[in-house]
C-alpha positions in Angstrom: -18.4 -25.4 -6.8 -21.6 -23.5 -7.3 -21.8 -23.7 -11.1 -18.5 -22.0 -11.7 -15.7 -23.5 -13.7 -12.2 -23.7 -12.2 -11.0 -20.8 -14.4 -13.9 -18.6 -13.3 -13.2 -19.4 -9.6 -9.5 -18.6 -10.1 -10.2 -15.3 -11.8 -12.4 -14.4 -8.8 -9.5 -15.0 -6.4 -7.1 -13.0 -8.7 -9.5 -10.1 -8.7 -9.8 -10.2 -4.9 -6.1 -10.4 -4.5 -5.6 -7.5 -6.8 -8.1 -5.4 -4.9 -6.3 -6.2 -1.6 -3.0 -5.1 -3.2 -4.6 -1.9 -4.3 -6.0 -1.2 -0.9 -2.6 -2.0 0.7 -0.9 0.4 -1.7 -3.5 3.1 -0.9 -2.9 2.7 2.8 0.9 2.9 2.5 0.6 5.9 0.2 -1.7 7.7 2.7 0.7 6.8 5.6 3.6 8.3 3.7 1.6 11.5 2.9 0.5 11.8 6.6 4.0 11.3 8.0 5.9 13.2 5.3 6.1 16.5 7.5 7.5 14.4 10.4 10.0 12.7 8.2 11.0 16.1 6.7 11.6 17.6 10.1 13.7 14.6 11.2 15.8 14.8 8.1 16.2 18.5 8.7 17.4 17.9 12.2 19.9 15.2 11.0 21.3 17.6 8.4 21.6 20.4 11.0 23.3 18.0 13.4 25.9 16.9 10.9 26.5 20.4 9.4 
């Protein structure tokens, strides 16, 4: 290890994992925003079909 203690090395991995989780959430949120009009239209068609 390049002068880092085990705790420091572990913290580095935790920060990296947390950043990856934030990026994944950001992508999922953006996908939901982008597809929300399509999902709304499909829901509307389903409601009309069963009405």
